N, C-alpha and C positions, 0 to 999 in steps of 0.2 A: 260635539259628540255627546250623545245622551248617556246618562248614568245607567248602570246596570241594575240599580235599585228602583223600585216603584216609588213614585212621588206621593207623598202623604200630605194632605192639606191640614196643617196644624192650626189654622185659624178658622176652622169650620164654625165654631160657636159664635164668634164675632160676626161672621157673615150671616148666620141665622138671625142674629139680633138686628143687623142692618136691614135684612129682608123683611122681618116682621114690622119694624118701624116704617119701612116704605109701604108695605101692604096696608098698614093701618091708617096712615096719614100722608102718604106720598112723600115728597121732598121735605115737607114741614116736619114730618115724623123723624126723618133722618137728621134734620137740623136740631130738633129737640134732643135726640139721643146724643148728638155731637156736643150740645151745650151741657148736657148732664155729665158727659165724660170730662169736659173742661172744668166744670164746677167741682167735680170729684178731685181732680188734680190740685186745684187751688185749695180746696179744703184739706187735703192730705198735707200739702206744704204748710198750711197754717197750723195744723196739729203737730207737725214736726218741729216747729219753732218753740223756743222757750216762751213761757207765758208773758214775761215782761216785754219781749219783742213782738209777740203775737198781738198784743193789745196796745202797742205804741201808736202815736198819732200818725206816723208815716205808713203804718200797715195797710190801711184801706187803699192808699195810693199804690203801694207795691202789689197788692192783690189784684187791683184793677189792671195794672200794666201786665201782670202775668196772665190774667184772663184774656186780655186783648191779644197778647202775643200768641197764646195757645189757640184762640179762636181762628186766627189767620194761619197759623202754622199747622193746625190739626185738621186735615181734610177728613171727610168721612170714609175711613178705610179701616180694615181690621187692625192695623198696627196702633191705632189710637187707643185701644184698650190696654196696650202694653204700657202706656204712660200712667194708667191708673194702678196697674199691678206692681 
């Protein structure tokens, strides 16, 4: 049964960003935008850590694992921007 309320696309800005990336560089542009989102999440996680943990010897490995996980788990869709916010 359909709702009595009109549907409002709340992810319109993200869809515009994906469309612009696709129009400018095709699927390569979409991939680059996806990589930027993944890098932003990894960077925000790094900034949230205390300095002594952020610069420990295990940190680059942890960041690489997080980046690889996000690359595979984060498909190019509007919800990917929710990870950054």
